[in-house]
C-alpha positions in Angstrom: -10.3 -9.5 11.1 -8.3 -6.5 10.1 -9.4 -4.5 7.1 -6.5 -1.9 6.8 -2.9 -2.7 6.3 0.3 -0.7 6.4 1.7 0.2 3.0 5.3 0.2 2.0 7.2 0.6 -1.3 7.8 -3.1 -1.7 5.0 -4.7 0.1 1.4 -3.5 -0.6 -1.9 -5.0 0.3 -5.1 -5.1 -1.8 -8.3 -6.0 0.0 -10.2 -9.0 -1.1 -13.2 -6.8 -1.7 -11.3 -4.7 -4.3 -9.8 -7.9 -5.7 -13.2 -9.3 -6.8 -13.3 -6.7 -9.6 -10.5 -8.7 -11.4 -11.9 -12.2 -11.1 -13.3 -12.3 -14.6 -9.9 -11.4 -16.2 -7.8 -13.7 -18.4 -6.4 -16.7 -16.6 -2.8 -16.9 -18.1 0.2 -14.7 -18.7 1.7 -14.9 -22.2 5.2 -16.3 -22.2 7.5 -17.4 -19.4 6.4 -16.4 -16.0 9.9 -15.9 -14.5 10.8 -13.5 -17.3 7.6 -11.6 -16.7 8.3 -11.2 -13.0 11.8 -9.9 -13.7 10.6 -7.4 -16.3 7.8 -6.2 -14.0 10.3 -5.9 -11.1 7.6 -7.3 -8.8 6.3 -10.8 -7.8 2.6 -11.0 -6.8 1.7 -13.6 -4.1 -1.8 -14.7 -3.1 -2.2 -15.4 0.6 -5.2 -16.2 2.7 -7.5 -13.4 3.9 -7.9 -15.0 7.4 -5.4 -15.0 10.3 -3.3 -18.2 10.4 -0.5 -17.6 12.9 2.4 -18.1 12.6 2.1 -18.6 8.8 0.3 -15.4 7.8 -1.2 -12.8 10.2 -1.3 -9.1 10.9 0.9 -7.7 13.6 1.1 -3.9 14.3 -0.5 -3.3 10.9 1.9 -5.4 8.9 1.4 -8.8 7.3 4.0 -11.2 8.8 4.6 -14.9 9.3 6.4 -18.0 8.0 4.6 -17.9 4.6 5.2 -14.2 4.2 8.9 -14.5 4.9 9.1 -17.3 2.4 7.5 -15.1 -0.3 10.1 -12.4 0.5 13.0 -14.9 0.3 11.8 -16.0 -3.1 11.4 -12.4 -4.4 14.9 -11.6 -3.1 16.4 -14.6 -4.9 14.8 -13.4 -8.2 15.8 -9.8 -7.4 12.4 -8.1 -7.4 9.9 -6.6 -4.9 7.0 -8.6 -3.6 3.3 -7.7 -3.3 1.0 -9.8 -1.2 -2.7 -10.0 -2.0 -5.0 -11.3 0.6 -7.7 -13.5 -1.0 -10.4 -15.9 0.2 -9.5 -19.6 0.5 -12.5 -21.4 -0.9 -13.6 -18.6 -3.1 -10.2 -18.2 -4.8 -7.1 -20.0 -3.6 -8.8 -23.5 -3.8 -9.6 -22.7 -7.5 -5.9 -23.3 -8.3 -6.5 -27.0 -8.7 -9.8 -26.7 -10.6 -8.6 -24.8 -13.7 -10.3 -21.6 -12.6 -7.5 -19.7 -11.0 -6.9 -16.2 -12.2 -3.2 -16.6 -12.8 -3.1 -13.3 -14.7 -3.2 -11.6 -11.3 -0.9 -13.8 -9.2 2.5 -15.4 -9.8 2.1 -18.0 -7.0 0.0 -18.7 -3.8 1.7 -19.2 -0.5 -1.0 -20.0 2.1 -0.1 -23.1 4.1 -1.4 -25.2 1.1 -1.1 -29.0 1.4 0.6 -30.8 -1.5 -1.7 -33.4 -3.0 -1.5 -35.3 -6.2 -5.1 -34.7 -6.9 -4.4 -31.0 -6.9 -1.8 -31.0 -9.6 -4.2 -31.3 -12.6 -4.2 -27.5 -13.1 -1.3 -26.2 -11.1 2.1 -27.3 -9.9 3.6 -27.4 -6.4 7.1 -26.5 -5.2 9.1 -28.9 -3.1 7.6 -29.0 0.5 8.5 -26.3 3.0 6.7 -27.4 6.1 5.7 -30.8 7.5 2.5 -31.0 9.6 -0.8 -32.8 9.7 -4.4 -32.6 10.7 -5.4 -32.7 14.4 -8.7 -32.7 16.2 -9.7 -30.0 18.7 -12.4 -31.0 21.3 -13.9 -29.8 24.5 -12.2 -31.3 27.5 -15.5 -31.9 29.3 -16.7 -34.2 26.5 -14.1 -36.8 27.4 -13.0 -37.7 23.8 -9.7 -39.5 23.8 -8.9 -40.5 20.2 -10.1 -39.4 16.7 -12.1 -42.6 16.4 -14.3 -41.4 19.3 -15.6 -38.7 16.9 -16.8 -41.0 14.1 -20.2 -39.9 13.0 -20.1 -36.8 15.1 -20.4 -33.2 13.9 -17.0 -31.6 13.0 -16.2 -28.1 12.0 -13.9 -27.8 9.0 -12.7 -25.0 6.7 -14.3 -24.9 3.2 -12.1 -26.4 0.5 -9.5 -27.7 3.0 -7.9 -31.1 3.5 -9.7 -31.2 6.8 -13.1 -31.3 5.0 -11.9 -34.2 2.9 -10.5 -36.1 5.9 -13.6 -35.6 8.1 -15.8 -37.1 5.4 -13.5 -39.9 4.3 -11.7 -41.1 7.5 -14.2 -40.1 10.3 -17.5 -40.5 8.5 -18.4 -37.3 10.2 -21.1 -34.7 9.6 -19.3 -31.6 8.6 -20.1 -28.0 9.3 -18.2 -25.8 6.8 -16.6 -22.5 7.9 -14.7 -19.8 6.1 -11.7 -19.7 8.4 -9.9 -21.8 11.0 -10.9 -19.3 13.8 -14.6 -19.9 12.9 -14.2 -23.6 13.4 -12.7 -23.0 16.9 -15.5 -20.5 17.7 -18.1 -23.1 16.7 -16.6 -25.6 19.0 -16.4 -23.2 21.9 -20.1 -22.3 21.4 -21.2 -25.9 21.5 -22.4 -26.0 17.9 -20.1 -28.9 16.9 -18.4 -31.8 18.6 -14.9 -31.1 17.3 -12.8 -29.0 15.0 -10.4 -30.5 12.5 -7.6 -28.3 11.2 -3.8 -28.1 10.8 -1.8 -29.2 13.8 -0.3 -25.7 14.4 -3.8 -24.2 14.5 -5.3 -26.8 16.8 -2.3 -26.7 19.3 -2.4 -22.9 19.4 -6.2 -22.9 20.1 -5.8 -25.5 22.9 -3.2 -23.3 24.5 -5.2 -20.1 24.1 -8.7 -21.3 25.2 -9.5 -22.9 28.5 -11.5 -26.1 28.2 -10.3 -27.0 24.7 -7.8 -29.8 24.2 -5.9 -31.3 21.2 -6.4 -35.0 20.8 -3.2 -37.0 20.8 -1.8 -38.1 17.4 -2.3 -36.9 13.8 -5.4 -37.7 11.8 -3.3 -37.1 8.7 0.3 -36.1 7.8 0.8 -33.4 5.3 3.4 -31.1 3.6 2.9 -27.5 2.6 4.1 -26.3 -0.8 4.0 -23.1 -2.9 1.3 -23.3 -5.6 2.5 -22.3 -9.1 1.1 -21.9 -12.6 1.2 -25.2 -14.5 4.3 -25.8 -16.6 6.4 -22.9 -15.3 9.6 -24.9 -14.8 12.1 -22.1 -14.6 10.0 -20.4 -11.9 9.6 -23.7 -10.0 13.3 -24.3 -10.0 14.0 -21.0 -8.4 11.2 -21.5 -5.8 12.5 -25.0 -5.0 16.0 -23.7 -4.4 14.7 -21.2 -1.9 12.4 -23.6 -0.2 15.2 -26.0 0.7 17.0 -23.2 2.5 13.9 -21.8 4.0 12.8 -25.0 5.8 15.5 -24.6 8.5 15.8 -20.9 8.7 12.1 -20.1 9.0 11.3 -23.1 11.3 14.0 -21.9 13.7 12.5 -18.3 13.5 8.8 -19.2 14.0 8.8 -22.4 16.0 11.8 -22.3 18.3 
């Protein structure tokens, strides 16, 4: 994991260590969020502190990826600069749907977050910007052929993810909780678990990267990613939705073709 990032005038990075100083701050901006962003001249976006290529990852010292480009497109539409803050998933981003998110520090979260009705109690989602699903990664030598073969087995999942919920609900699996997708892959390679359940893009990339690992055929779930927004900020959501519709095609062509 990288700890230092290149700084520019419009895109600056704050380490998650420094960020913890602010977690006890007030959890809401006063007034309309879109107006606040325009007055500030800057949009603050929370993104995961782990590597999730091609959505957000560090390349040559810069934060890049599908989600990062989407954030830049939204900021450009509003007419402001963008600042990305890398934060923990389970320790912070997942709090958005549990009424404990520090919205005083971020205007939105763009971190390959699955849209779920159960998550809309305390936050809103934009329209979807990427269609995917959960897949299982296994060791080829174990001979598993379908997700059902792993019922009751030990599966590595990321804390606070839809994979964690799916492993428990659909596979009746014993789960080993990790802090990042890469840690789930590492646990599988080390023989500590029978499988790793994660987003399809992560699983397919791992199967291509590491000898002896394979992605099982078919999706365990189907999911759509959305931008997480503060509850009730309709003007901001309308702007984000207008960008998302355009971004689906442009960014898919850039990062997946």
